C-alpha positions in Angstrom: -26.7 -18.2 37.7 -26.0 -17.1 34.6 -22.5 -17.4 33.1 -20.5 -16.9 29.9 -20.3 -19.9 27.9 -16.6 -19.5 25.7 -15.1 -21.4 23.0 -12.1 -22.6 23.2 -10.2 -23.2 20.0 -7.2 -25.6 19.4 -4.1 -24.4 21.6 -0.8 -25.3 22.8 0.4 -25.2 26.3 4.1 -25.1 26.8 7.2 -25.2 29.2 9.6 -22.7 29.0 12.2 -25.7 28.1 9.9 -26.4 25.3 9.6 -22.8 24.2 13.2 -23.0 23.7 13.1 -25.8 21.7 10.5 -24.2 19.3 11.8 -21.0 19.1 14.9 -20.7 20.2 17.3 -20.2 23.6 16.1 -17.5 26.1 12.5 -16.8 24.0 9.2 -16.3 26.1 5.9 -16.1 24.9 5.1 -12.6 23.7 1.6 -11.3 24.9 -1.3 -10.4 22.4 -4.3 -10.7 24.2 -5.6 -10.9 27.5 -8.1 -14.1 28.5 -11.2 -14.4 30.4 -9.0 -16.0 33.2 -6.4 -14.1 35.3 -3.1 -14.1 34.3 -4.1 -16.3 30.9 -3.2 -14.9 27.7 -3.0 -15.4 23.9 0.4 -15.5 22.8 1.9 -14.0 19.0 3.6 -17.2 18.4 1.8 -20.0 16.8 3.5 -23.8 15.7 2.3 -26.6 13.8 1.3 -29.2 15.1 2.1 -32.8 13.8 1.1 -36.8 13.3 2.9 -38.0 10.7 2.3 -36.6 7.5 -1.0 -35.0 8.7 -0.6 -31.5 10.0 -2.2 -28.5 11.4 -0.8 -25.1 10.9 -0.6 -21.9 13.2 -2.1 -23.4 16.3 -2.1 -20.8 18.8 -0.3 -20.7 21.9 -1.8 -19.9 25.6 0.6 -18.3 28.3 2.1 -17.9 30.8 4.3 -21.1 30.9 3.0 -24.4 32.0 4.9 -27.1 34.3 4.0 -29.6 31.2 3.1 -29.2 27.6 0.3 -30.4 26.3 -2.0 -29.8 22.6 -6.4 -29.4 23.0 -7.7 -29.8 20.0 -11.6 -31.2 18.6 -12.7 -34.4 18.0 -12.9 -32.9 14.5 -9.0 -31.7 14.0 -8.3 -35.6 15.6 -10.3 -36.8 12.2 -7.8 -34.3 10.8 -4.5 -35.5 12.3 -5.8 -39.0 12.0 -4.7 -39.1 16.1 -6.4 -40.7 18.9 -7.3 -37.8 21.4 -9.0 -38.5 24.7 -11.3 -36.7 27.1 -9.6 -35.2 29.7 -9.1 -32.2 31.9 -6.1 -29.8 31.4 -3.3 -31.5 33.1 -4.6 -35.1 33.3 -1.8 -36.5 30.4 -1.2 -39.7 31.6 -1.4 -42.3 29.0 -2.4 -40.1 26.4 -1.4 -40.0 22.7 1.8 -38.7 21.2 2.2 -35.5 19.3 4.7 -33.9 17.7 5.0 -29.6 17.8 7.0 -28.0 15.1 8.1 -24.3 15.4 10.4 -22.1 13.7 13.4 -22.9 15.4 13.3 -26.8 16.2 10.3 -29.4 16.7 9.2 -31.9 19.7 7.5 -34.5 20.3 5.5 -35.2 23.1 5.2 -38.7 23.9 2.1 -38.3 25.4 0.0 -35.2 26.0 -2.9 -35.0 23.1 -6.3 -34.5 24.8 -9.8 -32.9 24.0 -10.5 -31.2 26.6 -13.4 -31.9 28.8 -15.5 -29.2 29.2 -15.6 -27.0 32.3 -16.7 -24.3 34.0 -14.4 -22.6 36.3 -15.4 -20.8 39.5 -13.9 -19.4 42.0 -15.2 -20.8 46.0 -17.6 -17.6 46.6 -19.5 -18.9 42.8 -19.1 -22.7 43.8 -20.9 -22.3 46.9 -23.8 -19.5 45.9 -24.3 -22.1 43.0 -24.0 -25.6 45.6 -21.5 -27.1 44.2 -17.6 -27.8 44.7 -14.6 -28.8 42.9 -14.9 -31.7 40.5 -18.5 -32.2 40.5 -20.3 -33.0 37.3 -23.0 -31.0 36.5 -25.5 -30.3 33.6 -26.0 -27.0 31.7 -28.2 -25.3 29.6 -27.7 -22.6 27.0 -30.2 -21.3 25.3 -28.7 -20.3 21.5 -30.5 -19.3 18.5 -31.9 -22.4 16.9 -30.4 -24.8 19.1 -31.0 -25.0 23.2 -29.0 -27.7 24.2 -28.1 -29.2 27.5 -24.5 -29.8 27.9 -23.8 -32.9 30.4 -20.7 -34.4 31.7 -19.3 -30.6 32.8 -16.6 -30.9 35.4 -16.8 -27.8 38.1 -13.3 -26.8 38.7 -12.9 -24.3 41.6 -9.9 -22.3 42.3 -9.3 -18.2 43.8 -7.4 -17.8 40.7 -10.2 -18.5 38.2 -12.6 -16.3 36.5 -16.5 -17.7 36.6 -16.9 -19.4 32.7 -17.6 -22.2 31.2 -15.2 -23.9 28.2 -16.4 -26.1 25.3 -14.4 -26.5 22.2 -15.4 -25.8 18.6 -17.0 -29.1 17.7 -19.1 -29.1 21.2 -20.0 -24.9 19.9 -20.8 -25.8 16.6 -23.3 -28.4 17.4 -25.4 -25.8 19.9 -24.5 -23.1 17.4 -22.9 -21.4 19.9 -21.9 -17.6 18.6 -18.2 -17.1 18.1 -18.0 -14.2 21.2 -20.1 -17.6 24.0 -23.7 -17.5 24.9 -24.7 -18.0 28.7 -25.5 -20.5 30.5 -27.1 -22.1 33.1 -26.6 -25.0 36.0 -29.5 -27.1 35.7 -28.7 -30.7 37.2 -26.0 -31.9 39.5 -25.0 -35.3 38.2 -22.7 -36.7 41.0 
């Protein structure tokens, strides 16, 4: 089974409380364009993420709002921020590094929530059954790119009826494998455990 391998650039997920702290009371995220996962969207709002004096400006916010705020960056971003982020699945924030988020109306400091997102595949129960995998399985995926064919290991399978079939990698991984901005095709070649 082939599927799209998409590049997920640095971004932020926010609670409604944090949206209002950064953009003003009653503010709601403004839809810019849809993302591949059903109901998910890129918002028009941007923020600055900071670690002390180091910062990255114009970081995208993905909607809709979440139950917990988090910041997803690449290892290269960590070097630039002089921050330590752990490779984690989205939402697995316990014990992760703090990060400050600055908006036009205020700033917040997350005591934990800075992560490098673990590479993963979104699947519906039907596509997972067809591929012979289940939720939380770890697989290897081959990508066929121009001049840099690569096999990604440690890819977590995430299964939900709310998902659409797609694999997500960060910008460092995409650059290393020469994955184009609009993605490439991938295929599971092994179930690791």
